N, C-alpha and C positions, 0 to 999 in steps of 0.2 A: 882787147881791153887791157887797161893797165892793172898791174898787180900792186896791191897795197904793201908798202914796206915801211920801215922805220925813217926812211929818208924823206918820207912825205909828211911826218908829223912835225908840229912846231918844235923848233930847236930850243926856243927860250921858255918853254912852259905853255901854258894856256894863253889863249888869244884874249886880249882885252876888249871890252865892250865896244870901243870905237871901232875895232877891226870888224868885229861881228856885225855891227850895224851898218858899216860900210859895204860890206860884202851882202848883206840881205837887201839893203836899200838899192845897191847897184844891180842886182839880179831883178829886183821888181821894177827898177825904172827902164832896164833893157828890155824886159818882157814887154812893158807898156809901149815902148818906142817901136819894137818890132811889130806888135799888134797894130799900132797906128799906122805904120807903113805898108803892112801887108793887107789888112782888112779891105782897103778901097780897091786891091788888085783882085780879091776873092769875090767881093760883092757882086760884081756884074755876072759872075758864074753861077750865083746863087749859093755860094758856099760862105762859111765862117772857118775859123781854124779848127774848131772841134769837128765839123762835118768834113773838112779836109783830112785829118788825121783819121777819122773813122774810115772814110773811103780808101785811104792809103793802106790802112791795116788790112781791109777786105782784099785789096789788090795784092798784097804781099802774103796771102794765103790763110789769113784768120777767117773762116767763112761761116762760124757759128756764132751767134750773139753772145753766149757765154764766154768764149774765148776772146772775143773783141773786148767785152767788159773787162775781163781780167788783164789783158794786155795794156789797155788804156785807163785802168783804174777808175772806171765809171760805175756808178750804180746801175743795175740792169734796167730799172725803171726809167732812168735817164736816157740810157742808150736806146731803148725801144723808142722813144720819142724822135731822137736823132735818125734812127734807122728809118722811120716812117717818113721824115723830111726827105732823106735821100730817095726813098722810093717814090714819093710824090714828085720829086725833081725829075725823075726817070734816070737816076744814077745807079740805083741798085734794084736788082730783082731778088724776090724771096721764093724759094721753093722747098718742097719737103725733101729731106735727106733720104735717099733711096736706102741706105744702110740702116736708118732708124726713122721711121715715119713720125716718131714724137719730135724730132728736131728739125729745125729750119737751116736751110743753106743759104747763103748771100752770095750774090755774084755781081760784079761791077758790070753795067750795060756799056755798049759802045759809047753813049752819050756821057756816062760816068768816066770812061777812060779819056774821053776827049776833054772834059771839064778838069780831071785830074792833071793831065799833062800840061794844059794852060795854066793851071794853079802852080804846078811844081816849076815851070818855067819863071813865072812872075816871082815866086818866092826865091828861087835860086838867084835870080838877077839882083834881087834886093839884098840878099844876104851876101853875095859876092861883093856888092858895093860896100856894105858895111865892114866886112872882114878884110876887104882890100885896103882899107885904112891902116891895118896894122902891119909892122914889119914881119917877115916870114919866121923869125925866131920867136917873136912875141905870139904870133899866131900859134905857132907849134906849142909853146908853152900853155897857151889858154886852153887848147884842144886837149892836151895831156891832163890838165888840172880838171877839166870837165869830166874826163874820162875816170880819173881817180875818185872825184867826189861822186859821181854817179854809181861807181862800184861799191862804195861803201854801204854797209848794211848796219845801221845803228839801231834797228828796232830791238835788238836784245840788250841794248844798254841806252835806254832813252834818258837817263838822268832824272833828277827830280822834277816832278810836275809842279810842286809848291815850293816857293823859296825857303830856304833852311830856317830862316828866322820865324817864318809863319807855321812851319810844321811843328 
């Protein structure tokens, strides 16, 4: 991960509204386009992006519903519905945790591994095509910028929720 330093802060002061709206609009539109490209590849597998990321999270070692909810920032009630969908599809098995019978352990089934591999291949191919449109230097800058922005923790300084003139 990249560390945040003063070199990453705007040199000319605060960003103007046009830059902020361009950034937010660009993220929103890119997200929508990626979803539109990827969803038809996942649907035949019985997956959508949420189910894909939950399955991937379980495969990466988050085997308790609570840790999955925290890792993906999902409300527990919503996650339980998605886990039930994955169980119905035969992609996930639930069992009692031998160390604590009050907890559930989740495990990706062979069918889940196969669906996940197919989904990953499709997503990587699609993403490779999109990112391949960028020059190597530009791609490197984009990835670094994403890492820097992802590493920021602004919750301790959220700024005003009400515009100053209304406060």
